PQR file with spaces between the fields and no chain letter, atoms N, CA, C, O and H, PARSE charges and radii, in Angstrom:
ATOM       1  N    MET     1      -0.598    3.355   -2.876 -0.4000 1.5000
ATOM       2  CA   MET     1      -1.994    2.677   -2.583 -0.0000 2.0000
ATOM       3  C    MET     1      -1.933    2.332   -1.164  0.5500 1.7000
ATOM       4  O    MET     1      -1.217    1.475   -0.646 -0.5500 1.4000
ATOM       5  N    ASP     2      -2.920    3.245   -0.508 -0.4000 1.5000
ATOM       6  CA   ASP     2      -3.649    3.015    1.245 -0.0000 2.0000
ATOM       7  C    ASP     2      -4.843    3.298    0.982  0.5500 1.7000
ATOM       8  O    ASP     2      -5.381    4.341    0.612 -0.5500 1.4000
ATOM       9  H    ASP     2      -3.501    3.941   -0.929  0.4000 1.0000
ATOM      10  N    GLN     3      -5.346    1.942    1.276 -0.4000 1.5000
ATOM      11  CA   GLN     3      -6.931    2.067    1.286 -0.0000 2.0000
ATOM      12  C    GLN     3      -7.459    1.115    2.214  0.5500 1.7000
ATOM      13  O    GLN     3      -7.215   -0.091    2.252 -0.5500 1.4000
ATOM      14  H    GLN     3      -4.909    1.094    1.576  0.4000 1.0000
ATOM      15  N    THR     4      -8.421    1.972    3.170 -0.4000 1.5000
ATOM      16  CA   THR     4      -9.015    0.963    4.223 -0.0000 2.0000
ATOM      17  C    THR     4     -10.029    0.143    3.318  0.5500 1.7000
ATOM      18  O    THR     4     -10.518    0.594    2.282 -0.5500 1.4000
ATOM      19  H    THR     4      -8.619    2.951    3.139  0.4000 1.0000
ATOM      20  N    VAL     5     -10.287   -1.132    3.845 -0.4000 1.5000
ATOM      21  CA   VAL     5     -11.370   -1.827    3.056 -0.0000 2.0000
ATOM      22  C    VAL     5     -12.376   -2.301    3.932  0.5500 1.7000
ATOM      23  O    VAL     5     -13.415   -2.818    3.520 -0.5500 1.4000
ATOM      24  H    VAL     5      -9.889   -1.498    4.686  0.4000 1.0000
ATOM      25  N    LEU     6     -12.072   -2.123    5.251 -0.4000 1.5000
ATOM      26  CA   LEU     6     -13.032   -2.524    6.484 -0.0000 2.0000
ATOM      27  C    LEU     6     -12.594   -1.964    7.823  0.5500 1.7000
ATOM      28  O    LEU     6     -11.472   -2.009    8.327 -0.5500 1.4000
ATOM      29  H    LEU     6     -11.228   -1.703    5.585  0.4000 1.0000
ATOM      30  N    ILE     7     -13.750   -1.409    8.312 -0.4000 1.5000
ATOM      31  CA   ILE     7     -13.826   -1.109    9.871 -0.0000 2.0000
ATOM      32  C    ILE     7     -14.837   -1.624   10.537  0.5500 1.7000
ATOM      33  O    ILE     7     -15.917   -1.813    9.977 -0.5500 1.4000
ATOM      34  H    ILE     7     -14.662   -1.373    7.902  0.4000 1.0000
ATOM      35  N    PHE     8     -14.609   -1.955   11.953 -0.4000 1.5000
ATOM      36  CA   PHE     8     -15.503   -2.580   12.644 -0.0000 2.0000
ATOM      37  C    PHE     8     -15.240   -2.383   13.930  0.5500 1.7000
ATOM      38  O    PHE     8     -14.085   -2.622   14.279 -0.5500 1.4000
ATOM      39  H    PHE     8     -13.732   -1.801   12.408  0.4000 1.0000
ATOM      40  N    PRO     9     -16.218   -1.904   14.966 -0.5600 1.5000
ATOM      41  CA   PRO     9     -16.074   -1.656   16.403  0.2800 2.0000
ATOM      42  C    PRO     9     -15.381   -2.784   17.151  0.5500 1.7000
ATOM      43  O    PRO     9     -15.620   -3.986   17.035 -0.5500 1.4000
ATOM      44  N    LYS    10     -14.376   -2.127   18.034 -0.4000 1.5000
ATOM      45  CA   LYS    10     -13.723   -3.257   19.019 -0.0000 2.0000
ATOM      46  C    LYS    10     -14.599   -2.798   20.448  0.5500 1.7000
ATOM      47  O    LYS    10     -15.221   -3.599   21.146 -0.5500 1.4000
ATOM      48  H    LYS    10     -14.182   -1.151   18.128  0.4000 1.0000
ATOM      49  N    ASN    11     -14.511   -1.618   20.651 -0.4000 1.5000
ATOM      50  CA   ASN    11     -15.179   -1.230   21.966 -0.0000 2.0000
ATOM      51  C    ASN    11     -15.819    0.198   21.943  0.5500 1.7000
ATOM      52  O    ASN    11     -15.618    0.808   20.893 -0.5500 1.4000
ATOM      53  H    ASN    11     -14.006   -0.968   20.085  0.4000 1.0000
ATOM      54  N    LYS    12     -16.433    0.746   22.747 -0.4000 1.5000
ATOM      55  CA   LYS    12     -16.989    2.105   22.673 -0.0000 2.0000
ATOM      56  C    LYS    12     -15.852    3.268   22.273  0.5500 1.7000
ATOM      57  O    LYS    12     -16.120    4.444   22.026 -0.5500 1.4000
ATOM      58  H    LYS    12     -16.596    0.251   23.600  0.4000 1.0000
ATOM      59  N    PHE    13     -14.667    2.728   22.267 -0.4000 1.5000
ATOM      60  CA   PHE    13     -13.756    4.034   22.144 -0.0000 2.0000
ATOM      61  C    PHE    13     -12.807    3.860   21.016  0.5500 1.7000
ATOM      62  O    PHE    13     -12.022    4.708   20.593 -0.5500 1.4000
ATOM      63  H    PHE    13     -14.449    1.772   22.467  0.4000 1.0000
ATOM      64  N    GLN    14     -13.014    2.414   20.500 -0.4000 1.5000
ATOM      65  CA   GLN    14     -11.615    1.820   19.429 -0.0000 2.0000
ATOM      66  C    GLN    14     -12.519    1.064   18.642  0.5500 1.7000
ATOM      67  O    GLN    14     -13.615    0.564   18.898 -0.5500 1.4000
ATOM      68  H    GLN    14     -13.652    1.725   20.843  0.4000 1.0000
ATOM      69  N    GLU    15     -11.665    1.102   17.419 -0.4000 1.5000
ATOM      70  CA   GLU    15     -12.231    0.420   15.991 -0.0000 2.0000
ATOM      71  C    GLU    15     -11.118   -0.430   15.670  0.5500 1.7000
ATOM      72  O    GLU    15     -10.041   -0.368   16.263 -0.5500 1.4000
ATOM      73  H    GLU    15     -10.775    1.508   17.211  0.4000 1.0000
ATOM      74  N    VAL    16     -11.394   -1.275   14.670 -0.4000 1.5000
ATOM      75  CA   VAL    16     -10.230   -2.069   14.202 -0.0000 2.0000
ATOM      76  C    VAL    16     -10.579   -1.712   12.471  0.5500 1.7000
ATOM      77  O    VAL    16     -11.709   -1.700   11.984 -0.5500 1.4000
ATOM      78  H    VAL    16     -12.269   -1.326   14.189  0.4000 1.0000
ATOM      79  N    ARG    17      -9.529   -1.487   11.871 -0.4000 1.5000
ATOM      80  CA   ARG    17      -9.454   -1.116   10.596 -0.0000 2.0000
ATOM      81  C    ARG    17      -8.298   -2.027    9.861  0.5500 1.7000
ATOM      82  O    ARG    17      -7.140   -2.150   10.261 -0.5500 1.4000
ATOM      83  H    ARG    17      -8.611   -1.496   12.267  0.4000 1.0000
ATOM      84  N    VAL    18      -8.824   -2.584    8.798 -0.4000 1.5000
ATOM      85  CA   VAL    18      -8.163   -3.426    7.790 -0.0000 2.0000
ATOM      86  C    VAL    18      -7.913   -2.781    6.671  0.5500 1.7000
ATOM      87  O    VAL    18      -8.884   -2.412    6.010 -0.5500 1.4000
ATOM      88  H    VAL    18      -9.764   -2.485    8.472  0.4000 1.0000
ATOM      89  N    GLY    19      -6.646   -2.510    6.224 -0.4000 1.5000
ATOM      90  CA   GLY    19      -6.397   -1.967    5.050 -0.0000 2.0000
ATOM      91  C    GLY    19      -5.234   -2.571    4.131  0.5500 1.7000
ATOM      92  O    GLY    19      -4.491   -3.483    4.495 -0.5500 1.4000
ATOM      93  H    GLY    19      -5.857   -2.810    6.761  0.4000 1.0000
ATOM      94  N    ILE    20      -5.187   -1.985    2.992 -0.4000 1.5000
ATOM      95  CA   ILE    20      -4.150   -2.481    2.072 -0.0000 2.0000
ATOM      96  C    ILE    20      -3.188   -1.629    1.927  0.5500 1.7000
ATOM      97  O    ILE    20      -3.585   -0.527    1.547 -0.5500 1.4000
ATOM      98  H    ILE    20      -5.790   -1.244    2.697  0.4000 1.0000
ATOM      99  N    ARG    21      -1.987   -1.730    2.098 -0.4000 1.5000
ATOM     100  CA   ARG    21      -0.902   -0.555    1.764 -0.0000 2.0000
ATOM     101  C    ARG    21       0.341   -1.032    1.000  0.5500 1.7000
ATOM     102  O    ARG    21       0.722   -2.200    1.075 -0.5500 1.4000
ATOM     103  H    ARG    21      -1.664   -2.625    2.407  0.4000 1.0000
ATOM     104  N    GLU    22       0.938   -0.134    0.292 -0.4000 1.5000
ATOM     105  CA   GLU    22       2.147   -0.494   -0.357 -0.0000 2.0000
ATOM     106  C    GLU    22       3.440    0.053    0.415  0.5500 1.7000
ATOM     107  O    GLU    22       3.344    1.137    0.989 -0.5500 1.4000
ATOM     108  H    GLU    22       0.628    0.815    0.231  0.4000 1.0000
ATOM     109  N    PHE    23       4.516   -0.581    0.447 -0.4000 1.5000
ATOM     110  CA   PHE    23       5.497   -0.116    1.107 -0.0000 2.0000
ATOM     111  C    PHE    23       6.961   -0.509    0.386  0.5500 1.7000
ATOM     112  O    PHE    23       7.162   -1.723    0.405 -0.5500 1.4000
ATOM     113  H    PHE    23       4.595   -1.462   -0.020  0.4000 1.0000
ATOM     114  N    LYS    24       7.765    0.092   -0.093 -0.4000 1.5000
ATOM     115  CA   LYS    24       8.767   -0.297   -0.816 -0.0000 2.0000
ATOM     116  C    LYS    24       8.732   -1.359   -1.921  0.5500 1.7000
ATOM     117  O    LYS    24       9.644   -2.148   -2.168 -0.5500 1.4000
ATOM     118  H    LYS    24       7.602    1.078   -0.108  0.4000 1.0000
ATOM     119  N    GLY    25       7.656   -1.277   -2.495 -0.4000 1.5000
ATOM     120  CA   GLY    25       7.012   -2.274   -3.727 -0.0000 2.0000
ATOM     121  C    GLY    25       6.386   -3.183   -3.029  0.5500 1.7000
ATOM     122  O    GLY    25       5.689   -3.758   -3.865 -0.5500 1.4000
ATOM     123  H    GLY    25       6.916   -0.636   -2.294  0.4000 1.0000
ATOM     124  N    ASN    26       6.205   -3.670   -2.006 -0.4000 1.5000
ATOM     125  CA   ASN    26       5.534   -4.619   -1.283 -0.0000 2.0000
ATOM     126  C    ASN    26       4.107   -4.243   -1.065  0.5500 1.7000
ATOM     127  O    ASN    26       3.835   -3.245   -0.398 -0.5500 1.4000
ATOM     128  H    ASN    26       6.771   -3.204   -1.327  0.4000 1.0000
ATOM     129  N    ASP    27       3.115   -5.048   -1.634 -0.4000 1.5000
ATOM     130  CA   ASP    27       1.603   -4.959   -1.149 -0.0000 2.0000
ATOM     131  C    ASP    27       1.396   -5.635    0.434  0.5500 1.7000
ATOM     132  O    ASP    27       1.811   -6.755    0.731 -0.5500 1.4000
ATOM     133  H    ASP    27       3.335   -5.858   -2.176  0.4000 1.0000
ATOM     134  N    LEU    28       0.786   -4.866    1.225 -0.4000 1.5000
ATOM     135  CA   LEU    28       0.862   -5.221    2.516 -0.0000 2.0000
ATOM     136  C    LEU    28      -0.663   -5.207    2.944  0.5500 1.7000
ATOM     137  O    LEU    28      -1.416   -4.431    2.355 -0.5500 1.4000
ATOM     138  H    LEU    28       0.449   -3.956    0.984  0.4000 1.0000
ATOM     139  N    VAL    29      -1.173   -6.072    3.992 -0.4000 1.5000
ATOM     140  CA   VAL    29      -2.382   -6.043    4.802 -0.0000 2.0000
ATOM     141  C    VAL    29      -2.075   -5.391    6.044  0.5500 1.7000
ATOM     142  O    VAL    29      -1.197   -5.929    6.720 -0.5500 1.4000
ATOM     143  H    VAL    29      -0.562   -6.703    4.470  0.4000 1.0000
ATOM     144  N    ASP    30      -2.635   -4.300    6.507 -0.4000 1.5000
ATOM     145  CA   ASP    30      -2.509   -3.819    7.655 -0.0000 2.0000
ATOM     146  C    ASP    30      -3.764   -3.891    8.426  0.5500 1.7000
ATOM     147  O    ASP    30      -4.775   -3.502    7.841 -0.5500 1.4000
ATOM     148  H    ASP    30      -3.347   -3.863    5.957  0.4000 1.0000
ATOM     149  N    ILE    31      -3.905   -4.420    9.916 -0.4000 1.5000
ATOM     150  CA   ILE    31      -4.764   -4.593   10.481 -0.0000 2.0000
ATOM     151  C    ILE    31      -4.293   -3.993   12.135  0.5500 1.7000
ATOM     152  O    ILE    31      -3.435   -4.370   12.934 -0.5500 1.4000
ATOM     153  H    ILE    31      -3.083   -4.736   10.392  0.4000 1.0000
ATOM     154  N    ARG    32      -5.304   -2.912   12.159 -0.4000 1.5000
ATOM     155  CA   ARG    32      -4.666   -2.042   13.340 -0.0000 2.0000
ATOM     156  C    ARG    32      -6.004   -1.553   14.219  0.5500 1.7000
ATOM     157  O    ARG    32      -7.077   -1.351   13.650 -0.5500 1.4000
ATOM     158  H    ARG    32      -6.001   -2.606   11.511  0.4000 1.0000
ATOM     159  N    ILE    33      -5.860   -1.409   15.440 -0.4000 1.5000
ATOM     160  CA   ILE    33      -6.623   -0.741   16.320 -0.0000 2.0000
ATOM     161  C    ILE    33      -6.372    0.908   16.129  0.5500 1.7000
ATOM     162  O    ILE    33      -5.279    1.462   16.010 -0.5500 1.4000
ATOM     163  H    ILE    33      -4.988   -1.573   15.902  0.4000 1.0000
ATOM     164  N    TRP    34      -7.549    1.461   16.132 -0.4000 1.5000
ATOM     165  CA   TRP    34      -7.758    2.824   15.996 -0.0000 2.0000
ATOM     166  C    TRP    34      -8.333    3.514   17.235  0.5500 1.7000
ATOM     167  O    TRP    34      -9.119    2.780   17.835 -0.5500 1.4000
ATOM     168  H    TRP    34      -8.437    1.011   16.229  0.4000 1.0000
ATOM     169  N    THR    35      -8.160    4.729   17.789 -0.4000 1.5000
ATOM     170  CA   THR    35      -8.806    5.116   19.202 -0.0000 2.0000
ATOM     171  C    THR    35      -8.973    6.464   18.908  0.5500 1.7000
ATOM     172  O    THR    35      -8.450    7.036   17.952 -0.5500 1.4000
ATOM     173  H    THR    35      -7.522    5.325   17.302  0.4000 1.0000
ATOM     174  N    ILE    36      -9.798    7.033   19.841 -0.4000 1.5000
ATOM     175  CA   ILE    36     -10.201    8.587   19.922 -0.0000 2.0000
ATOM     176  C    ILE    36      -8.878    9.255   20.589  0.5500 1.7000
ATOM     177  O    ILE    36      -8.353    8.812   21.610 -0.5500 1.4000
ATOM     178  H    ILE    36     -10.223    6.568   20.618  0.4000 1.0000
ATOM     179  N    ALA    37      -8.505   10.165   20.004 -0.4000 1.5000
ATOM     180  CA   ALA    37      -7.183   10.848   20.783 -0.0000 2.0000
ATOM     181  C    ALA    37      -7.705   11.717   21.794  0.5500 1.7000
ATOM     182  O    ALA    37      -8.637   12.499   21.602 -0.5500 1.4000
ATOM     183  H    ALA    37      -8.932   10.525   19.175  0.4000 1.0000
ATOM     184  N    GLN    38      -7.127   11.578   22.808 -0.4000 1.5000
ATOM     185  CA   GLN    38      -7.390   12.684   24.110 -0.0000 2.0000
ATOM     186  C    GLN    38      -7.616   14.054   23.540  0.5500 1.7000
ATOM     187  O    GLN    38      -6.745   14.616   22.877 -0.5500 1.4000
ATOM     188  H    GLN    38      -6.370   10.943   22.964  0.4000 1.0000
ATOM     189  N    GLY    39      -8.842   14.618   23.810 -0.4000 1.5000
ATOM     190  CA   GLY    39      -8.921   16.028   23.487 -0.0000 2.0000
ATOM     191  C    GLY    39      -9.423   16.536   21.943  0.5500 1.7000
ATOM     192  O    GLY    39      -9.797   17.639   21.546 -0.5500 1.4000
ATOM     193  H    GLY    39      -9.550   14.161   24.349  0.4000 1.0000
ATOM     194  N    VAL    40      -9.251   15.150   21.215 -0.4000 1.5000
ATOM     195  CA   VAL    40      -9.598   15.294   19.581 -0.0000 2.0000
ATOM     196  C    VAL    40     -10.781   14.219   19.657  0.5500 1.7000
ATOM     197  O    VAL    40     -10.939   13.181   20.300 -0.5500 1.4000
ATOM     198  H    VAL    40      -8.947   14.254   21.538  0.4000 1.0000
ATOM     199  N    ASP    41     -11.610   14.985   18.636 -0.4000 1.5000
ATOM     200  CA   ASP    41     -12.809   14.026   18.464 -0.0000 2.0000
ATOM     201  C    ASP    41     -12.394   13.116   16.819  0.5500 1.7000
ATOM     202  O    ASP    41     -13.192   12.936   15.899 -0.5500 1.4000
ATOM     203  H    ASP    41     -11.481   15.828   18.114  0.4000 1.0000
ATOM     204  N    GLN    42     -11.056   12.707   16.856 -0.4000 1.5000
ATOM     205  CA   GLN    42     -10.766   12.092   15.539 -0.0000 2.0000
ATOM     206  C    GLN    42     -10.085   10.835   15.776  0.5500 1.7000
ATOM     207  O    GLN    42      -9.281   10.817   16.708 -0.5500 1.4000
ATOM     208  H    GLN    42     -10.407   12.854   17.603  0.4000 1.0000
ATOM     209  N    MET    43     -10.249    9.862   15.149 -0.4000 1.5000
ATOM     210  CA   MET    43      -9.343    8.530   15.321 -0.0000 2.0000
ATOM     211  C    MET    43      -7.988    8.570   14.955  0.5500 1.7000
ATOM     212  O    MET    43      -7.718    8.987   13.829 -0.5500 1.4000
ATOM     213  H    MET    43     -10.902    9.876   14.392  0.4000 1.0000
ATOM     214  N    VAL    44      -7.098    8.213   15.702 -0.4000 1.5000
ATOM     215  CA   VAL    44      -5.679    7.868   15.426 -0.0000 2.0000
ATOM     216  C    VAL    44      -5.447    6.633   15.545  0.5500 1.7000
ATOM     217  O    VAL    44      -6.091    5.950   16.341 -0.5500 1.4000
ATOM     218  H    VAL    44      -7.317    7.874   16.617  0.4000 1.0000
ATOM     219  N    PRO    45      -4.327    6.047   14.645 -0.5600 1.5000
ATOM     220  CA   PRO    45      -4.091    4.750   14.680  0.2800 2.0000
ATOM     221  C    PRO    45      -3.112    4.385   16.078  0.5500 1.7000
ATOM     222  O    PRO    45      -2.468    5.330   16.533 -0.5500 1.4000
ATOM     223  N    THR    46      -3.010    3.277   16.640 -0.4000 1.5000
ATOM     224  CA   THR    46      -2.430    2.770   17.704 -0.0000 2.0000
ATOM     225  C    THR    46      -1.090    2.162   17.144  0.5500 1.7000
ATOM     226  O    THR    46      -0.971    2.292   15.926 -0.5500 1.4000
ATOM     227  H    THR    46      -3.532    2.508   16.270  0.4000 1.0000
ATOM     228  N    ALA    47      -0.178    1.598   17.717 -0.4000 1.5000
ATOM     229  CA   ALA    47       0.648    0.667   17.642 -0.0000 2.0000
ATOM     230  C    ALA    47       0.157   -0.674   17.648  0.5500 1.7000
ATOM     231  O    ALA    47       0.799   -1.551   17.070 -0.5500 1.4000
ATOM     232  H    ALA    47      -0.274    1.493   18.707  0.4000 1.0000
ATOM     233  N    LYS    48      -0.822   -0.906   18.190 -0.4000 1.5000
ATOM     234  CA   LYS    48      -1.459   -2.267   18.424 -0.0000 2.0000
ATOM     235  C    LYS    48      -1.953   -2.651   16.930  0.5500 1.7000
ATOM     236  O    LYS    48      -2.818   -2.021   16.322 -0.5500 1.4000
ATOM     237  H    LYS    48      -1.344   -0.194   18.660  0.4000 1.0000
ATOM     238  N    GLY    49      -1.278   -3.765   16.445 -0.4000 1.5000
ATOM     239  CA   GLY    49      -1.796   -4.232   15.233 -0.0000 2.0000
ATOM     240  C    GLY    49      -0.697   -5.073   14.453  0.5500 1.7000
ATOM     241  O    GLY    49       0.378   -5.341   14.991 -0.5500 1.4000
ATOM     242  H    GLY    49      -0.574   -4.276   16.939  0.4000 1.0000
ATOM     243  N    VAL    50      -0.987   -5.450   13.255 -0.4000 1.5000
ATOM     244  CA   VAL    50       0.108   -6.393   12.728 -0.0000 2.0000
ATOM     245  C    VAL    50      -0.034   -5.828   11.171  0.5500 1.7000
ATOM     246  O    VAL    50      -1.146   -5.712   10.656 -0.5500 1.4000
ATOM     247  H    VAL    50      -1.860   -5.233   12.818  0.4000 1.0000
ATOM     248  N    THR    51       1.200   -5.486   10.465 -0.4000 1.5000
ATOM     249  CA   THR    51       1.318   -5.538    8.984 -0.0000 2.0000
ATOM     250  C    THR    51       1.908   -6.619    8.317  0.5500 1.7000
ATOM     251  O    THR    51       3.131   -6.666    8.453 -0.5500 1.4000
ATOM     252  H    THR    51       2.103   -5.581   10.883  0.4000 1.0000
ATOM     253  N    ILE    52       1.427   -7.458    7.671 -0.4000 1.5000
ATOM     254  CA   ILE    52       2.219   -8.382    6.734 -0.0000 2.0000
ATOM     255  C    ILE    52       2.123   -8.295    5.404  0.5500 1.7000
ATOM     256  O    ILE    52       1.303   -7.537    4.885 -0.5500 1.4000
ATOM     257  H    ILE    52       0.434   -7.420    7.561  0.4000 1.0000
ATOM     258  N    ASN    53       2.975   -9.084    4.675 -0.4000 1.5000
ATOM     259  CA   ASN    53       2.968   -9.305    3.120 -0.0000 2.0000
ATOM     260  C    ASN    53       1.541  -10.068    2.853  0.5500 1.7000
ATOM     261  O    ASN    53       0.983  -10.996    3.439 -0.5500 1.4000
ATOM     262  H    ASN    53       3.641   -9.699    5.097  0.4000 1.0000
ATOM     263  N    ILE    54       1.177   -9.229    1.652 -0.4000 1.5000
ATOM     264  CA   ILE    54       0.004  -10.064    1.110 -0.0000 2.0000
ATOM     265  C    ILE    54      -0.056  -11.465    0.722  0.5500 1.7000
ATOM     266  O    ILE    54      -1.083  -12.142    0.670 -0.5500 1.4000
ATOM     267  H    ILE    54       1.631   -8.475    1.176  0.4000 1.0000
ATOM     268  N    HIS    55       1.128  -11.845    0.453 -0.4000 1.5000
ATOM     269  CA   HIS    55       1.532  -13.153    0.298 -0.0000 2.0000
ATOM     270  C    HIS    55       1.158  -14.160    1.409  0.5500 1.7000
ATOM     271  O    HIS    55       0.938  -15.350    1.185 -0.5500 1.4000
ATOM     272  H    HIS    55       1.962  -11.295    0.495  0.4000 1.0000
ATOM     273  N    LEU    56       1.102  -13.550    2.688 -0.4000 1.5000
ATOM     274  CA   LEU    56       1.089  -14.373    3.893 -0.0000 2.0000
ATOM     275  C    LEU    56      -0.354  -14.408    4.485  0.5500 1.7000
ATOM     276  O    LEU    56      -0.547  -15.040    5.523 -0.5500 1.4000
ATOM     277  H    LEU    56       1.281  -12.583    2.871  0.4000 1.0000
ATOM     278  N    LEU    57      -1.590  -13.613    3.729 -0.4000 1.5000
ATOM     279  CA   LEU    57      -2.845  -13.528    4.003 -0.0000 2.0000
ATOM     280  C    LEU    57      -3.378  -14.957    4.019  0.5500 1.7000
ATOM     281  O    LEU    57      -4.209  -15.166    4.903 -0.5500 1.4000
ATOM     282  H    LEU    57      -1.433  -13.100    2.885  0.4000 1.0000
ATOM     283  N    PRO    58      -3.098  -15.906    3.286 -0.5600 1.5000
ATOM     284  CA   PRO    58      -3.786  -17.370    3.444  0.2800 2.0000
ATOM     285  C    PRO    58      -3.277  -17.938    4.823  0.5500 1.7000
ATOM     286  O    PRO    58      -3.963  -18.832    5.319 -0.5500 1.4000
ATOM     287  N    GLN    59      -2.344  -17.593    5.383 -0.4000 1.5000
ATOM     288  CA   GLN    59      -1.776  -18.167    6.447 -0.0000 2.0000
ATOM     289  C    GLN    59      -2.337  -17.525    7.774  0.5500 1.7000
ATOM     290  O    GLN    59      -2.517  -18.197    8.789 -0.5500 1.4000
ATOM     291  H    GLN    59      -1.787  -16.867    4.981  0.4000 1.0000
ATOM     292  N    LEU    60      -2.630  -16.020    7.679 -0.4000 1.5000
ATOM     293  CA   LEU    60      -3.160  -15.783    8.646 -0.0000 2.0000
ATOM     294  C    LEU    60      -4.773  -15.886    8.835  0.5500 1.7000
ATOM     295  O    LEU    60      -5.348  -15.949    9.922 -0.5500 1.4000
ATOM     296  H    LEU    60      -2.484  -15.474    6.853  0.4000 1.0000
ATOM     297  N    LEU    61      -5.406  -15.889    7.502 -0.4000 1.5000
ATOM     298  CA   LEU    61      -6.799  -16.454    7.461 -0.0000 2.0000
ATOM     299  C    LEU    61      -6.861  -17.906    8.409  0.5500 1.7000
ATOM     300  O    LEU    61      -7.663  -18.109    9.321 -0.5500 1.4000
ATOM     301  H    LEU    61      -4.939  -15.838    6.619  0.4000 1.0000
ATOM     302  N    LYS    62      -6.035  -18.636    8.041 -0.4000 1.5000
ATOM     303  CA   LYS    62      -5.831  -19.998    8.571 -0.0000 2.0000
ATOM     304  C    LYS    62      -5.875  -19.846   10.361  0.5500 1.7000
ATOM     305  O    LYS    62      -6.671  -20.335   11.163 -0.5500 1.4000
ATOM     306  H    LYS    62      -5.384  -18.471    7.299  0.4000 1.0000
ATOM     307  N    ALA    63      -4.701  -18.982   10.574 -0.4000 1.5000
ATOM     308  CA   ALA    63      -4.689  -18.987   12.223 -0.0000 2.0000
ATOM     309  C    ALA    63      -5.865  -18.090   12.711  0.5500 1.7000
ATOM     310  O    ALA    63      -6.077  -18.084   13.924 -0.5500 1.4000
ATOM     311  H    ALA    63      -4.054  -18.585    9.923  0.4000 1.0000
ATOM     312  N    CYS    64      -6.700  -17.286   11.851 -0.4000 1.5000
ATOM     313  CA   CYS    64      -7.604  -17.129   12.406 -0.0000 2.0000
ATOM     314  C    CYS    64      -9.040  -17.692   12.649  0.5500 1.7000
ATOM     315  O    CYS    64     -10.035  -17.147   13.127 -0.5500 1.4000
ATOM     316  H    CYS    64      -6.528  -17.291   10.866  0.4000 1.0000
ATOM     317  N    ARG    65      -8.837  -18.944   12.173 -0.4000 1.5000
ATOM     318  CA   ARG    65      -9.973  -19.930   12.152 -0.0000 2.0000
ATOM     319  C    ARG    65      -9.617  -20.907   13.360  0.5500 1.7000
ATOM     320  O    ARG    65     -10.472  -21.387   14.105 -0.5500 1.4000
ATOM     321  H    ARG    65      -8.029  -19.386   11.784  0.4000 1.0000
ATOM     322  N    ILE    66      -8.494  -21.100   13.442 -0.4000 1.5000
ATOM     323  CA   ILE    66      -7.960  -22.097   14.754 -0.0000 2.0000
ATOM     324  C    ILE    66      -8.575  -21.873   16.101  0.5500 1.7000
ATOM     325  O    ILE    66      -8.935  -22.863   16.738 -0.5500 1.4000
ATOM     326  H    ILE    66      -7.799  -20.711   12.836  0.4000 1.0000
ATOM     327  N    PRO    67      -8.746  -20.580   16.638 -0.5600 1.5000
ATOM     328  CA   PRO    67      -9.199  -20.318   17.791  0.2800 2.0000
ATOM     329  C    PRO    67     -10.912  -20.996   17.964  0.5500 1.7000
ATOM     330  O    PRO    67     -11.395  -21.613   18.913 -0.5500 1.4000
ATOM     331  N    LYS    68     -11.482  -20.627   16.765 -0.4000 1.5000
ATOM     332  CA   LYS    68     -12.904  -21.088   16.738 -0.0000 2.0000
ATOM     333  C    LYS    68     -13.120  -22.648   16.588  0.5500 1.7000
ATOM     334  O    LYS    68     -14.150  -23.165   17.021 -0.5500 1.4000
ATOM     335  H    LYS    68     -11.090  -20.126   15.994  0.4000 1.0000
ATOM     336  N    LYS    69     -12.252  -23.298   16.044 -0.4000 1.5000
ATOM     337  CA   LYS    69     -12.332  -24.820   15.955 -0.0000 2.0000
ATOM     338  C    LYS    69     -11.922  -25.135   17.366  0.5500 1.7000
ATOM     339  O    LYS    69     -12.535  -25.960   18.045 -0.5500 1.4000
ATOM     340  H    LYS    69     -11.415  -22.878   15.692  0.4000 1.0000
ATOM     341  N    PHE    70     -10.913  -24.490   17.783 -0.4000 1.5000
ATOM     342  CA   PHE    70     -10.374  -25.014   19.286 -0.0000 2.0000
ATOM     343  C    PHE    70     -11.501  -24.978   20.437  0.5500 1.7000
ATOM     344  O    PHE    70     -11.506  -25.827   21.329 -0.5500 1.4000
ATOM     345  H    PHE    70     -10.415  -23.821   17.232  0.4000 1.0000
ATOM     346  N    LEU    71     -12.393  -24.014   20.370 -0.4000 1.5000
ATOM     347  CA   LEU    71     -13.499  -23.642   21.328 -0.0000 2.0000
ATOM     348  C    LEU    71     -14.335  -24.315   20.944  0.5500 1.7000
ATOM     349  O    LEU    71     -14.940  -24.789   21.906 -0.5500 1.4000
ATOM     350  H    LEU    71     -12.389  -23.325   19.645  0.4000 1.0000
ATOM     351  N    LYS    72     -14.835  -24.726   19.756 -0.4000 1.5000
ATOM     352  CA   LYS    72     -15.962  -26.135   19.656 -0.0000 2.0000
ATOM     353  C    LYS    72     -15.465  -27.266   20.032  0.5500 1.7000
ATOM     354  O    LYS    72     -16.326  -28.069   20.391 -0.5500 1.4000
ATOM     355  H    LYS    72     -14.343  -24.341   18.975  0.4000 1.0000
ATOM     356  N    GLN    73     -14.101  -27.730   20.097 -0.4000 1.5000
ATOM     357  CA   GLN    73     -13.886  -28.784   20.513 -0.0000 2.0000
ATOM     358  C    GLN    73     -13.844  -28.903   22.041  0.5500 1.7000
ATOM     359  O    GLN    73     -14.032  -30.005   22.558 -0.5500 1.4000
ATOM     360  H    GLN    73     -13.402  -27.078   19.805  0.4000 1.0000
ATOM     361  N    ILE    74     -13.615  -27.863   22.753 -0.4000 1.5000
ATOM     362  CA   ILE    74     -13.530  -27.822   24.225 -0.0000 2.0000
ATOM     363  C    ILE    74     -14.950  -27.666   24.861  0.5500 1.7000
ATOM     364  O    ILE    74     -15.273  -28.056   25.983 -0.5500 1.4000
ATOM     365  H    ILE    74     -13.462  -26.968   22.334  0.4000 1.0000
ATOM     366  N    ARG    75     -15.747  -27.021   23.936 -0.4000 1.5000
ATOM     367  CA   ARG    75     -17.240  -26.708   24.614 -0.0000 2.0000
ATOM     368  C    ARG    75     -18.282  -28.012   24.118  0.5500 1.7000
ATOM     369  O    ARG    75     -19.466  -27.951   24.449 -0.5500 1.4000
ATOM     370  H    ARG    75     -15.484  -26.705   23.025  0.4000 1.0000
ATOM     371  N    CYS    76     -17.936  -28.821   23.562 -0.4000 1.5000
ATOM     372  CA   CYS    76     -18.532  -30.018   23.339 -0.0000 2.0000
ATOM     373  C    CYS    76     -18.701  -31.111   24.252  0.5500 1.7000
ATOM     374  O    CYS    76     -19.272  -32.139   23.885 -0.5500 1.4000
ATOM     375  H    CYS    76     -16.974  -28.870   23.293  0.4000 1.0000
């Protein structure tokens, strides 16, 4: 089960892809930077990203909210 569930642009040459993967019986969330390969008009995955067990997803979501809260506090 490899399925990309979300793609959004990072910049002119790269995009972020979020996917659900299965590896050795474990369901994983993969968040990875994809880029245009030199000399090819096709996106390829880079080593930049993170793959975590789906059971850790609530903690990852919590961690993603922290910077926004922090920025609100320091800008007030």
